[in-house]
C-alpha positions in Angstrom: -9.4 24.7 0.1 -12.9 26.5 0.1 -14.1 23.8 -2.8 -11.9 20.9 -1.1 -14.2 18.5 0.4 -11.8 15.4 1.1 -8.2 15.7 2.1 -5.7 12.5 1.9 -2.8 11.9 4.0 0.6 9.6 3.6 1.8 8.7 6.9 6.2 8.4 7.4 7.8 12.1 6.5 4.0 13.4 6.2 1.7 13.0 9.7 4.6 10.2 11.1 8.0 11.7 12.1 9.2 8.1 11.1 11.8 8.6 8.8 14.4 7.9 10.7 13.2 5.0 11.2 13.5 3.7 7.8 17.1 5.3 8.0 17.7 3.0 10.7 16.2 0.0 9.9 18.9 0.8 6.1 21.5 0.8 8.0 21.4 -2.0 10.7 20.2 -5.3 7.5 22.6 -3.3 5.1 25.1 -3.1 7.3 25.1 -6.9 8.9 25.8 -7.9 5.1 29.1 -5.6 5.3 27.3 -3.3 2.8 27.1 0.8 3.1 23.6 2.3 2.3 23.9 4.2 -0.7 23.4 8.0 -0.4 21.0 7.6 -3.1 19.0 3.9 -1.7 16.2 5.6 1.2 14.8 8.0 -1.6 15.3 5.3 -4.4 13.1 3.2 -2.7 10.4 5.5 -0.2 7.5 5.8 -3.1 8.3 1.6 -3.8 5.4 -0.8 -2.0 6.8 -3.0 0.7 7.4 -5.7 -1.7 8.6 -3.9 -4.8 11.4 -2.5 -1.8 12.0 -5.9 -1.2 12.6 -7.1 -4.8 14.5 -4.0 -5.5 16.8 -4.6 -2.8 18.0 -8.1 -3.3 18.3 -6.9 -7.4 20.3 -4.3 -6.6 22.8 -5.7 -4.4 22.7 -9.4 -5.4 20.9 -10.5 -2.2 20.5 -14.5 -1.8 17.7 -13.5 0.5 13.8 -13.9 -1.3 11.4 -11.0 -0.6 9.1 -12.9 1.5 12.8 -13.7 4.1 13.8 -9.8 3.1 10.0 -7.6 3.7 9.9 -10.3 7.4 13.2 -9.6 8.8 12.4 -5.9 7.9 8.6 -6.3 9.4 10.4 -8.2 13.2 13.0 -4.5 13.1 10.6 -1.8 12.5 7.0 -3.3 14.3 8.8 -2.1 17.6 9.9 0.4 16.3 6.5 1.9 15.6 4.0 0.6 17.8 6.2 2.7 20.8 8.2 5.6 19.3 7.0 6.3 16.0 5.5 10.0 17.3 3.5 12.5 14.7 4.6 16.4 13.3 4.4 18.7 15.3 1.1 20.5 14.8 -0.3 17.4 13.0 -3.7 16.0 15.7 -4.8 19.8 15.5 -4.3 20.1 11.6 -6.9 16.6 11.2 -9.5 18.1 14.2 -9.2 21.6 12.5 -9.8 19.9 9.1 -12.8 17.4 11.1 -14.6 20.3 12.2 -15.2 21.4 8.4 -16.7 18.5 7.5 -13.4 17.7 5.1 -12.9 13.7 5.1 -9.9 12.5 5.6 -8.3 9.4 4.7 -4.9 7.5 4.4 -2.8 6.0 2.0 0.2 5.1 2.8 2.9 2.9 1.1 3.6 0.6 4.8 1.7 -2.4 6.4 -1.1 -2.3 8.3 0.8 -3.8 10.7 3.1 -1.0 11.3 0.3 1.9 10.6 -2.4 0.8 12.5 -0.8 0.9 16.3 1.0 4.3 15.1 -2.5 6.1 14.6 -3.3 4.3 17.5 -0.8 5.4 20.2 -1.1 9.2 18.3 -5.0 9.1 19.0 -5.6 9.8 15.5 -6.5 6.4 14.1 -10.8 7.0 14.5 -10.4 11.0 13.0 -10.2 8.8 9.7 -12.9 7.6 7.9 -10.3 5.8 5.0 -7.5 4.3 5.2 -6.1 2.3 1.8 -2.8 1.2 1.2 -0.7 0.1 -1.4 -1.2 -3.3 -0.7 -1.8 -5.6 -4.3 -1.8 -2.1 -5.8 0.8 -0.1 -8.0 3.5 1.8 -6.1 3.6 5.8 -5.2 4.6 6.1 -9.2 1.5 5.7 -9.9 -1.8 7.7 -8.7 -4.0 4.0 -7.5 -3.6 4.8 -4.2 -4.9 8.4 -4.0 -7.5 7.4 -6.3 -9.1 4.4 -4.5 -9.2 6.7 -0.8 -10.8 9.4 -3.2 -13.3 6.7 -4.6 -13.6 5.3 -0.7 -14.7 8.7 0.1 -17.1 9.0 -2.7 -15.2 12.4 -4.3 -13.5 13.1 -7.6 -10.5 13.7 -7.6 -10.5 17.5 -8.2 -12.4 17.2 -5.0 -9.1 16.6 -2.7 -5.7 17.1 -2.2 -3.3 15.8 -1.0 -0.7 15.9 1.6 2.7 14.3 0.5 6.2 14.6 1.7 7.7 12.8 -1.3 8.4 15.0 -4.9 7.7 12.3 -7.0 4.7 11.1 -4.8 3.6 14.4 -5.4 3.6 15.0 -9.6 2.3 11.8 -9.2 -1.4 12.7 -7.1 -1.1 16.1 -9.4 -1.0 13.9 -12.6 -3.7 12.2 -11.7 -5.9 15.9 -10.9 -5.6 16.2 -7.7 -4.3 19.2 -5.9 -1.2 18.7 -3.1 0.4 20.2 -0.7 3.5 19.4 0.0 5.1 18.7 3.4 8.9 19.3 4.1 10.7 16.6 6.3 14.4 17.2 7.0 15.7 14.3 5.8 14.9 14.8 2.8 13.8 19.2 2.6 13.0 18.2 -1.2 12.1 20.5 -3.4 8.6 20.6 -4.4 7.8 23.8 -5.5 7.3 23.0 -9.7 4.3 20.3 -8.3 2.6 21.1 -5.0 0.0 24.0 -4.6 1.0 24.7 -0.7 4.5 23.8 0.2 4.8 24.2 4.4 7.1 22.8 7.3 4.7 23.2 9.9 1.1 22.2 10.1 0.6 25.7 12.2 1.4 27.3 8.6 -1.7 25.5 6.8 -4.3 25.8 10.2 -3.5 30.0 9.2 -3.8 29.5 5.9 -7.6 27.6 7.0 
């Protein structure tokens, strides 16, 4: 990472060990409506913005909910869990500190909402480490590179000067196509094959610390 000046991190599944929360919310939400969770559902919405996920869910299952009502229900279910239960992946904080010590700027680029990710970042003692925190609110989802480009610009850097850390294959491909170097963080909930598009693939942050 000799030429890297900025590191951009996804949160859920990348820095946070949190994907179990969304699987549980999906299960409770759909079961309440007498629907079993399809195997492809969680992956289908994982790169979407919150609003786009709601619109997709309503359309897919023919629900009578409005997007606003659906998002409010999801938020009520997730707010408490994010504020108290979400933990970092093993070695994540140490890796962030190592990057910071090398003078590399740090950014968050997430599809989550501020009222969820901000308490989780603060509870885990890493909120103050980031120079930039950007989410997809008002932007296209991670099927497009907008949020990564916005994070790089906010750090005063170009995409070629930044590396994006993600757990989703579609997000890694998006970042790569946007001109970013990419690191794939394997999450046990997806265990995706990312080698084709990620510059580096790691199961734990300790592997990346050694590479530095």
